[in-house]
C-alpha positions, -999 to 999 in steps of 0.1 A, spaced: -605 370 789 -593 374 826 -611 342 832 -588 324 804 -556 346 813 -558 336 850 -548 301 846 -524 307 819 -501 326 846 -507 302 874 -496 272 848 -463 289 839 -451 289 872 -464 256 880 -446 235 859 -419 225 882 -423 190 882 -403 157 879 -393 153 843 -384 125 819 -377 134 783 -368 170 768 -390 192 750 -399 187 714 -402 210 688 -441 226 687 -452 230 647 -478 235 642 -487 256 670 -465 286 669 -463 285 703 -425 280 717 -407 259 735 -378 269 757 -355 241 749 -328 258 721 -310 233 693 -275 218 696 -251 242 688 -240 236 650 -273 226 640 -302 239 624 -338 231 611 -357 246 579 -395 242 581 -413 248 548 -450 254 555 -485 271 539 -513 283 562 -550 296 556 -566 319 578 -603 325 570 -617 360 585 -581 376 598 -581 409 609 -551 427 604 -534 448 636 -551 478 638 -578 471 610 -611 489 620 -636 472 599 -643 435 590 -638 430 555 -644 396 555 -602 389 547 -590 352 541 -551 349 540 -529 322 525 -495 320 533 -472 298 506 -446 292 515 -443 300 550 -408 296 559 -386 294 593 -353 288 594 -337 277 630 -301 279 636 -284 269 671 -253 291 675 -241 277 706 -251 257 741 -276 281 752 -285 307 717 -308 299 691 -314 322 663 -344 327 639 -360 338 607 -396 332 602 -409 346 563 -441 347 543 -455 355 510 -490 357 513 -520 358 488 -545 377 501 -586 382 495 -608 407 507 -644 425 502 -632 459 478 -603 447 468 -587 425 445 -570 389 452 -535 402 451 -505 380 464 -474 404 476 -444 400 503 -455 391 543 -431 407 564 -396 391 577 -394 381 620 -362 376 631 -358 364 669 -329 351 693 -337 327 721 -314 325 755 -318 295 774 -313 305 811 -317 276 828 -314 240 819 -344 216 824 -337 190 858 -352 175 883 -366 201 899 -370 229 875 -382 236 839 -363 248 810 -365 285 812 -353 307 780 -357 346 770 -367 349 735 -363 384 717 -380 390 689 -387 418 657 -414 417 627 -397 439 602 -421 459 582 -421 444 547 -456 439 539 -472 469 525 -503 484 545 -515 500 514 -516 465 498 -534 447 528 -508 430 534 -493 444 565 -488 475 590 -457 490 576 -451 488 608 -424 473 627 -435 454 663 -415 439 690 -414 410 713 -397 399 745 -410 366 760 -402 345 788 -406 307 773 -410 274 804 -410 236 795 -415 208 816 -414 169 804 -432 142 819 -435 107 813 -459 110 796 -464 143 779 -448 179 778 -460 211 790 -448 247 776 -457 281 784 -447 317 771 -456 347 792 -446 383 775 -452 415 762 -458 425 726 -453 464 716 -472 469 681 -460 500 659 -491 518 651 -497 533 616 -517 558 630 -505 563 662 -476 555 683 -479 521 696 -500 495 711 -490 469 742 -500 436 747 -496 411 772 -489 380 749 -495 343 764 -497 305 752 -500 275 765 -493 242 752 -493 200 756 -472 177 738 -485 142 737 -462 119 716 -466 86 706 -431 69 699 -449 33 689 -462 55 658 -438 82 649 -462 108 659 -470 135 683 -503 152 695 -504 186 701 -530 214 715 -523 252 728 -536 283 731 -524 315 727 -535 350 726 -532 391 727 -546 411 753 -549 443 778 -535 472 770 -548 506 759 -579 495 738 -595 455 726 -586 463 687 -551 438 688 -569 413 711 -561 380 699 -570 345 706 -568 317 690 -571 274 703 -551 250 678 -543 213 677 -524 194 658 -502 166 652 -467 161 641 -455 124 619 -413 118 615 -410 103 584 -370 92 580 -352 128 600 -379 149 592 -412 160 605 -446 165 590 -469 189 610 -508 193 604 -529 215 624 -564 235 626 -570 266 645 -608 283 656 -607 320 671 -624 327 705 -618 363 702 -637 386 676 -607 400 658 -590 364 655 -594 343 624 -625 323 625 -605 291 617 -572 284 599 -556 253 587 -515 247 585 -492 222 574 -451 219 574 -425 203 570 -393 205 591 -358 193 579 -329 194 604 -294 199 591 -259 204 599 -240 236 604 -207 239 585 -177 234 608 -166 268 624 -202 283 635 
């Protein structure tokens, strides 16, 4: 894992190269772009996700846990020239060994992104993102941990003539239901390759959580996908493969993102 982490850290600080276009939405990767939505605009994504053999944080034993998110809702609002807020919520269907299949609430995640530096001819776009996961999902029913988690990430994005690069680096503070907390390094790197003649955008990324007191919450997955533009909306399709023991074996994701304008005065 250390071999993977070093190039990610290097890439994060090597994005200051010539640009020609702005950054883009990175669904279905889940990795965050440093650009913010224009003031007075918003996006709503309705998605679904399937994860095979996925572990909950702090889960000790493998329970062959399958998780389906239907729906997976993501609301993003541009509230200023440099400020974006986001809310993510999912309804979960969980099936695992020793427990009947059940449907229940997932966690609500709230985030604020502040753009610190606009992308220009010399520097990448840089933003700070702060997020909180509220403890809505029941630990007893196998949907969550009953604990709040906090995240802080530095985001960088750089566009090139034919592709764009995006890096996330930060700290995840995971609430432990049996102890105090587990602090993890969060890292992610993504590439986006647009094919405008076909209304298509190809994406690939790596994301994980590492270091900290132990390896119980170490995660890592590779994701590849595509975005298809239909009018003003965007369909995204993707697949993931875990490369850490406690990541999902594999997963599938899909979603529809629709942009809209906020009422005047927002």
